[in-house]
N, C-alpha and C positions, 0 to 999 in steps of 0.2 A: 180778783174773783168776787162773786156775788153768792147771796146768801141760796140764790136759786142755784145756783153752779152747785156750791155745796151740798145742796140735799140732793141734787140729781147724782154727784159722784158717791155720795153716802150710800143712797139706793144701790146704784150699781156695783159698788164694792161688797155691801151687806150679801147681797144677793148671789154674786157669782163667785166670793170667794171660797166658799167650801162646798160650791157644783161645780162638776168638772168640766167648766167652760172656758177659765182663765179669767181671773177678777183683774189681774194687770193688763190684758190683751184689752180685754172690755174698756177698763178705765181708761187706755191708751186713746181706743177709739171714740169715747166720750168726751175726751178731751179736746179732740180733733174736731167732733163736732160741734162742740159747745165753741169753737175759735178759741179755746183757750191756748192751742198750740201756736197760734201765729205770732206771738211776741219772743223772739227768740231768748232775750234776758230773763225772761218771767218762765220760761222752759223748764230749767232746772226747779224751781219751787215748785211749779206745777206736778212733777214727778214726783218729788219729796213729799207733796201735799197727799199725793194717791197712796204714797205707802205710808206714812202715817196714821192716816184714816181705817188703815187695818187693826188700829188698836180695836174698832169697836167689834170686828170679828173676833178678835181676843175675849173681849169682855163676854161676848155672845157664848162661848165655848165654855168661858170659868161659870159660868151661871148655867146651862144647859147640863155640864159633868163636872159638877163640884164636889159631889160625892167622890168621883173618881181623883178630885184634886187633892180634898180632905185625906185620900186615901194612900195616896203619893208622900203627903206633910207627915201623915202620921209613920209611913215608911224609912222617913229620914231621920225620925228620932225613935227608931225600932221597936215600934207597934204595930206595925204589920210589914208581914214579909213580901206578900203579893205587890203592894204598894212600894214596895224599895224596888223590886225587881222592876216593876214599869217603871218607875221613876229612869232606873241606870239605862232600861230600854232607848228612851227616849231621847237620854241623853247620847247614848251611841249612835241612833238613828240623825240627831242633828249635827253629828261632829261631820260629814263630807259638807251640808251647807256653810256650816261655818267657815269650813277653809276652802273651799269653792266660791263662794261667796264674798270672798273678800280679798281673792287673789281676780277675779274676774269681771267684778261688779263694776267698775268703770268699762271697759271696753265691751260689755253688752248693753249698759246703757246708751254708749256712744254709737253702736252699729246697728244695735236691736231695736229700741225705744221708740220704732216708728212705724206708722200703721199698715207697710206692707210686709215687712217680715211676720206682725201679728194675724193676717188674713191668711198667709200662707200657713202658719201654725193652727190656727183656729181649725180652719179646712182640713189639712192633714190627721189634726186630732179627732174630729167629726166623722171622717173618713174609718179609721183604727177605731173607736167606739163601735161603730155599725158592724166591723167584721167580728169584733169580739163579742157582741151581744150575745148569741147563743151560747157561748163560753161562760161569759158572765152568769148566766140565768141558772145554768146546770151549776154552779157553784151554791147557790140558795142553799141546797140539800147538804151540803158541811154543815156538821154539828154545831149549835151553837151552847157550848158551855159554858153558864155563865159564872160556875165556881171556879172556871180556869184563871179567869183575870191577866190574860194574855203570857199563863206561866209556858205554854207550849211554843211561844215563838222565842227562838233564840237569841243569842245576843248578835250572832254571825247576821242571822235574818233581819234584826231590826238594821244593822249597818245597811244590808242590803236595798232597804226600804228607803234608806236616809239617799241611797246612791241612786234610784229611783227618783227620788225626789227632786234631786240637784237640774234633772234634765227641764223640770220648770223654770230654771232660772232664765231659760229663751220664753222671751215675752207670749202669752198665746198659746202657750203648752196647757198649764192648768198645776199649780202644785197638788190641788186636791186628787183630781186622776191619776198623776204619776205615784202618790202615797199609796194610792187605794189600789192600784193596777201591783205595785211593790208587795202590799200585803195580799193580795189573791194569790201571786204568784209564790209567796212564801208559806203559804197553808193556811192564810185565816179566810174568815167567811166576807162574805161581803159586808154585812154589818160592823162584823170587827174591823175590817180594814178598814170602813171609814170610820170609826170611833178613833183607831189608832191616829188616822190622818188628822184629824179633828185636835186630837191631844199633842201632836206633834207640831200642830200649827203655833200651841204656844210659844214655844221657847224660840221655834223660826218666826213667825209675822214679829214676834216682842223683838228678838233681836234685830230685824231689819226695821222695824218702827224706828227704834232709839239709834241704831248708825244712823239711819237716814236723818232724823232730827238731828242728831249732832252735824253731820256733813252737811247738811245745807243751811244751819245756822251759822259755822264755820266760814263756808261761803259768802255768806251775806254777811258775816261780822259780828255776829251776835244773835242770840234768839228773836229780839226784837226790830230788827230788820229784815229779817226772813218771815216775821208775822205779817209785817207790814206790807213784804212782795205778794202776798195772798190774800189782802183784804184785812189784816189782823185776827186775833184769837179766835172770832165767834164765827168764821166759816170752819177752822179747826174742830172745835166742841161741838159743832152741829152737825159736820159729816160723820164725824165721831159714833155721836146717839143713834142718828139714822142707821148708820152702819150696824151697830148693835141691835137695834130694833129687826132690820131685814135681815142681817144673819141668823137670828133665831127661827125665823119663819123659815130662812131656807134650808137650816138644818133639820128640821122636824120633816118638810116637806123629801127630802131627799134618803133618809133613814128609812121614812116610807116605803119609799121605793124601790130600794136595796132588800126590803123583807121580800121583795118580788122579784127581784134580779135585775133585769137588764138596763142599760143606761143608753138605748137607741135614742129616745128624745133629746137627749143632749147632743147627741152625734150630729141628728137631723139640725137642730138649733144652729152648730158651732156652722156646719156646711150652709146651712139659709145666712144666716149672717155674713160669712165669707164672700159669698154668690153677691147677695145683693151690694154691698160695698165694694165689689170688686169691678159689679158693671156701674157703678156711679161712679166710679172713679176712673176707669179708661174708658165710659162716654162723656167724661167732660163734665158733667154733673156734679160733680166734688173735687176740688182742690186738694192737691197733698204735698204737703213741703216734706220734703226727706234731708 
């Protein structure tokens, strides 16, 4: 992997992680277009790299929502009741992914981490966003109670959002999309749903990064051999840095869009990407290795 590859993948990760377009799906397609999926021996390391650079998306949320993070830390030491409740609800929402991710991670990687399933889920998710556009715009009128701090969200509803998030284990679906939809279904406003999705990404993405790093290092015989397989530590650090900066911009843009409601623009994008790459594939202008 070159520095150029790391920059491109960092941009793709940062821009798509919190937008409802599927970062994993776009990263699989990006590595395919960059020719990084042609070497079967390095494929596991490339997929691990794509997960590890999600650390940049984590840093972006820590920076943008540092007040919330401090609130939860104060709650954990008994100095902020709202922060403690928010922390508890994020833990409950994280549970389904923690359990199901461990059980099905290997099977999903083997069967679904390929361009064809990604194209199908990208297109399907795009159609879903278009169908739900009017409903989502109507929810902008939901009261934004800034003093509630998610107190109106029950622990059962938080668990339900976590179940929604698990659907995104299928690459091409979008963790952000499913978590936002879950929040809307359980009574949150669009902006609140997005914020809960961002915060839920901290334990979800953090656990995925650490698990993938450990798994890839163990398979390679240690961290040093794994780093060598992707071109050293430099691509990893550069990918994380680029992902951080681009994720900050993407989150701000998404929040501004949600203040107006609909997310149809992302539905159109998902369908367009699926159609263009599908045409290239089936016309023989692009090669696909399954």
